[in-house]
N, C-alpha and C positions, 0 to 999 in steps of 0.2 A: 364496466360499460352498461349504461341503462338501456332499456329496450328501444328507445328512440334513436340513441346513438348507434346501437347495433343495427337497427334497420337502415340507417344511412350508410353504414359501413358495408352492408350487403348489396347496396344499390348497383344495378347495371350488370349483374353477373349471372352466368351459368356456372355449373361445376362439371368440368370435363377433364378426365385424366388426372385427377388429384389436384386440380388448380381452378381458381376462379378465372373465368374468361368472359369477355363481352360477347354479345351477339355478333355474328359475322357481318350483318347489315349495319350494326351500330345503333339499331333502333331500341327504344325502351318504351315502357308504358307505366302509368302511375299506379302505385299501391296506396290505397286510401284506408284510413282508420274509420270504420263505419260508425264509431261513437261520436266523432267530431266532424267528419267530412274533410279532414286535413290530409294532404298527401304526405306520407311518411317515408316513401322511398320510390325509386324507379326500378322496375324489373327489366331484365334483358328480354327482348321480344324475339323468340326463336322462330326459325323457319327451316326449310328443308336442308339448307347448308349446315345449320347447327346440328340438326338431327343426324346427318351423314357423318359429321365429325365425331359426335358422341358415340354413335353405334360402331364406327370403325375402331375407336379406342377400346370400347367394351369388348368387341370381338377379338381384338389382339390380346387383351388381358385375360379373356376367358380360358384360353389354352393353358396358361400357367396356373390359373386359379383352380381349374378342374383337376390338375395334376396333384394338388395338395391332398393328403389324406383327409377323408371326410371329417374325422374327429378334430383335425387341425383347423379346418375351416370353421367347424362349430366352436372351437375354443376362441378363435378370433372374433366371431360374431358375439360370443358371450362377453369378451373384453369390451366390445362396443357398448353393451348394456351398462357396464361399470362407468364408462365415460359419460353416457347419457344421464345416469343417476347423479353424477357430480354436477351436471349442468341443467338439472331438471327445472329449477326455479327460473333460470334465464330463459329456457325454452317456453315455460308456461307464460311468462310475462310477454314474450314476443307473440305467442299465439293469441293472447288476449288483445294485444295491440292491433294486429292485422285482421282478426276475424270478428272482434266484438264479443267474444265469449267471456263470460265472467271468470275472473281469475280463481276465486275461491271454490266455486261450485263446479266449474268445467275445465278450465285450462290446466290447473295443477293435476287434476285427475288424468287428463290425457297424457301429459308429460310423463307421469309415473307409469302408466300402462305401457307406453312405448318401450321404456327400458325393460319392463317385464317380458314383453314379446320377444325382444332380442335375446334375453336370458333363456327363455323357454326354448326357442329354436336352436340357440347355441348348444344346448344340452342334447340335441337329437342327432348329432353327427354320426353316432354309432348305429342309428336305426335305418340307414339307407341300405337295406338288406335285399338280397335276391332269394331265390328258391332252388332247391334241388328237385328235379322232375324225374320220376321213375319211368323213363321212356322205354328203355330196353336194357337187358343185363350187360351188354358189352358197349353201351354208349353212355358216356357221362353227359348228362343234359342239365344245364343250370340256367337260371336267369340272373341278370345283373341290372342294376338301375344306373342310368347315365343321365347327366344334365342335358338340357335341351340346347343351350347356347346363350344367346343374348335375349333377355326378357325386357319387353317394353311395358312399363307400368304407368298407367294414367290414373291420377288420384283426384278426388274432389276437395272442396274447401271446408266442409263442415267439421270433420275431424282429420285434418291432413296428415298429422304425424302418425296417428293410430292406423289409419288405412294404408299409409305408406309402409309402415312396419310390417303389417300383415302380408304385404307383397314382397318386400325386399328381403326380410330376414330368412324366410324359407327358400327363396330363390338362391340366395348366396350360399346357404349351408348345402344345398343340393348341387352346387358347383357351377351355377350360372353366374353371369354378370348382368347388371341391370342398368337401364336408362329410364329414369323417371321423368314424366311430364307433369309438372305441378299445376294446380288450379291457378288461373290468372288472378283470382281474388286473394289467394293466400300462398305466395311463393317464398316468403322470407324465412319462416321457421324451418321449412323443408331444406332451404339452401344452407341455413346454419347447421342443420343436422348433418348435411353432407360433409361439411368441414370437420365436424366432430368425428364422424365415421372414418374420414380420411386419416385421422391420427392413428388408426388401427389397421384398416384394410389397405391392400395394395392399390396403387394408382390405377384407375380404369375399372376397378371392380364395381364401382357405384358411381353413376353419373346423373346429373339433373339438368333439365332444361325448363325454362319458363316460357310461356307464350300462349297463344290461342289455339282452339281446337283444330280448325281447318288448316291453319298454316304450320302448326307444330305437331299437334297430336296426330293428324292425318298422315303426314310423312313418316312418323314414327311407326305407326301400325303397318304402313305399306313397305317399309324398308326391307330389302331382300335378306338382310342378315339378322333381322329380328325373328326369332323362332318361337316366340310365345308372347301373347298379349294378355295382360290382366288389367281390368278396367272397373272402376266404381263410379257411378254417375246415373244419369237419367236413362229411362227406357229408350227414349228416342235416339240418343247418342249411342247407347248400347247396341241398338240394331245396326247403326252405321259401322261401328267397330266390328261387330260380328260378321257383317257382309264383307268388309275389307279383309279380315282374317281368313274368311272362307275362300276368297280368291287365291290366297297363298297356300291354302290347306294347312294352316297352322292352328294349334290349340288356343282357345281363348277362355278366360274365366271372367264372368260378368256378375257383379254385385250391383243390382239396380234399385228400383224403388220399392216402396211398401205402403200399405194401408192397413196397418196392423190392428186387429180387433183385441179388445180387452173385455172379458166376460166375467161379470160379477154376480155371484149367487148370494141370496139373502143370508145364508149361514156363514158367510165369510167373517174373518176378523175385521170388523168395520174400520177401526182407526188405521190399522196396518194397510188395509186396502185403499183407503183414501190417499194416504201418503204414497202408496204404490202407484196410484194413478198419476200423481205429480211426477214421480220418477219415470213411469212408463211413457208419459207424454213428452218427456224431455223438456219441460217448461224452462229449466235453467239454461237450455241451449236454444231458447225461442222456438222449440219444436222442430229445429232443423236436423232431423234424424230420420233415416229410412225405416227405423223400427219404432217410431213414435206411435203411441196408442191413440190414433186419431179417430177411432170408432170405439166407444165404450158402451157396452150393453149391460144394464143393471136390472136385476130381478125386481119386479114391481113393488113388493112390500117395503123395500129400502130405497127405492128410486128417488123420491123427493128429498129424503134426508141426505142421500149420497150427493146429489147435485148441489145442494146447499152447502154441505161440508167441503166439497171440492172447491167451490167458488170462494168460500171463506179462506181456505188455506192458500189458494193462489193469490187472492187479493192481498194477503199479508206479506207476500214476497216483495223484495225491494228490487226495483228496476233502476239501473243507473250506470255509472262509469265502470266498464269492465275491469279496470285495474284497481278499483276501490274494494277493500276487504269486506265492506258491508253489503256489496251488491250480490243479489241472488241471480238476477236475470240481466243478460247483456242485450245485444242488438241483433237485428237481421244483417246479413252479410253485405248486401249490395243494393243500390237503388232499383235495379230490375227485379230482384227478389222481393224487395219491399213492396213494389207496385203489384206484383203478382199476389202476394198474401193479402194486401189491402183489397184487391179485387174480389177475392174469395169472401172476405169478411163482409164487404158491402153487398155482395150477392146474397149471402145468408141472411143479412138483416132485412133485405127487401122481400124475402120469401114469406108468403102468407102463412100465418100460423106458427112461424118460427120465432124463437127468442135467442138473442145472443147476449151473453153476460160478459162485459169487459171487466177484467180483473187487473190488479196491481196499478199503482199510480205512475203516471209518466214522470220522468226525471224533471226536477225544477232547476237544475244547474244550468245557467246561461251558456256555459261552455259546451253543453250537449244539445243545444237547440237544433243543430243540423244533424244530429245523430239519427240513425235508422232504428228508432225504438217503436215497437208496436205492443199494445196491450194484449195479453193473452185473452182469447175468447172461448167461452164454453157455450155451445149451441144445443138447444133442445127443440123438438117439434119439427125437425126437417124430414122431408120424405126420403125414402131410400134411393130414389133416382137423382137426388141433388148432386151437383158436382162436388160439394163439400164432403159428401159421403163416398163418392166413387173415385175421385181423383186425389192424387198425392199433392198436398198443399205445401209441405215443407216449411211450415210456420207454426206459431203457437195457437193453433185452432183445433179443437176437438169437438166431436158431436156425441151427445149422450142419448141413448134410447132406453125405454123400459121394455121388459119382456116378461111373458108369462109362461111360455112353453119352451122347454130346453131344446126340443127338436127344431122348432122354428128359429131360435136364436143361433143354433149351429148352422142352419141353412143360410141365414142372413150374414153370419160371419164369413162363410165361404163364398158368398156372392160377390166376388171381387176378382179383377184380373191379376191382382198381386197375391203373393204367398210367401212373404219373407219371415214374419214373426207373429206370434200371438201369445196371449196369456189368459189363464183361468184362475179365478179367485174363489175358493170354496174350502170348507173344512171336511167335505165329503170326498174321501180319497177315490171312491168308485167313480163319482162324477168327474173328478179332476182327470183321472186316467182315461176315462172314456172320451172326453173332449180332447185331451192331448193327442190321442190316436186319430180322432176324426177331423181335427182342424187341418186345413190345407195350408201348411206353412212349414218352412224349413227348420224353424226354431220355435218350440212351444214351451213356456214356463208356467208352472203352477205355484201361485202365491208368491211370485217375485217376477221382476222384469229387468234383469241386469243387462248392461251393455255388453258388447262383444268381449269375451274372455279368452285368453290363451288356453289351449288344450280342449276347447269345446268347438266341435265342428259347426261352422256358420255359413249359411248360404240359403237362397230361396228356391221356390218352385214357381211355376207359371211365369208371369212377366217379371218376376223379381230376380231372375238371373239364372246363371249356369255355373256349376262348380261350387267348391267349398273353400273356406278360408279358416285360419286360426287353429289348425290341428295338424297332427302328424300326417293324417290322410291327405291334407291339402298339399303338403310338401312332396309326398311320394307320388301322388296321382296327377298333380297339376304342374309340377316343376321338374319332372324327370320322365324319361321313357324307359320301358323295360325291353332289354335285349335278351334273346335266347341264344345260348352257345351250346353246341353239341360236339362232342369229341368221341369218335369211334376208335377204341383202343384194341380192337381185335387183331 
């Protein structure tokens, strides 16, 4: 089955209790291919009734799921990884179709990483350990870790499978069951993933709803049987989710936005660093990443050369049909996001003293004339108080600054409400480590800027979020609670 036929077959469904079911209301909404503007499927439009049905099923399934030995749960999650590996190309093509992310440079990578995350967490079932506490000689005092119950997971559209896996896999191994609310722009691949997981996991352990935030996401967070919420998205919606969770006094994990600085010293490996800027800025994903290096600070002796080399490399990248193997750069996800990014670009171009370099040629294929393609832009000469410098754009736009003083560039890099990620590029280990410790970010990399990886703790500070993902720590601290048991045997 090709990706378009698969999209049609998935139309109009949630996944509840191991089955595809329509929305209780019968409502659907269009899923659009952002490269062509064509409607490729209809998604079920969930509301409070659908949420209640999914949570009740998950709550019933959780009792038996939690009774399974932890290593058995882990083994089942690891089996999911094997199934996902077998279907990785199918998932990759479906991601490209509904999100506009290039198949070769982005979608295949995401599909492969998802299987790796399930394999990683599947192997951690034996790590759900408690402690022996030396309280008193005649009292046995221990702690045990227990699951929280039903987890509500709300995921975004930019890397839907990856971010879903970071929430679902640890939650399941820990003994919870999950109800996922997909992003309305990208529900299909997540829905297909549910069916694949359902070949291994018991019915009700994993459920998925599609729909809009207020009508579907809101009731999920508020449901009385949801005992944990994990959310990835904007700061604004993160605050709403946090407030709703606080009303119920339940834990919440928030992975929000970023305005990640990249600091380049003159002694860097120049060619490696230029290519690192392309990777760091996530240009192949049209900059739609919360860790995108949208602020690049370059030491003055190599500043002009660096800007010219970066522009040349990005200009050589091919923008086109996401499913074409020749394509490096795909599309923006939606008309609203397209308009937002265009607004930032226009504002930057109108700023006195600023220069915006448009890179990469627009696609010439007539079939793509309605596609949401935007040329990547590299800005110079912008003031620090520009919105392009201070606000998350979530598009292919980066701003490059020269610097002379290391202390001043460190202050500028930390002058942000965000604190998700940062990178430093230098062959001076002393400088690299100094900046790694001083930068206000949850993840700092020196001479690289990899995307989220299993087994590396990931999460931000300041307005970039609360809690960690992608690690053993995340599973133990964010998907379980610790119970103390004391036995007086005197």
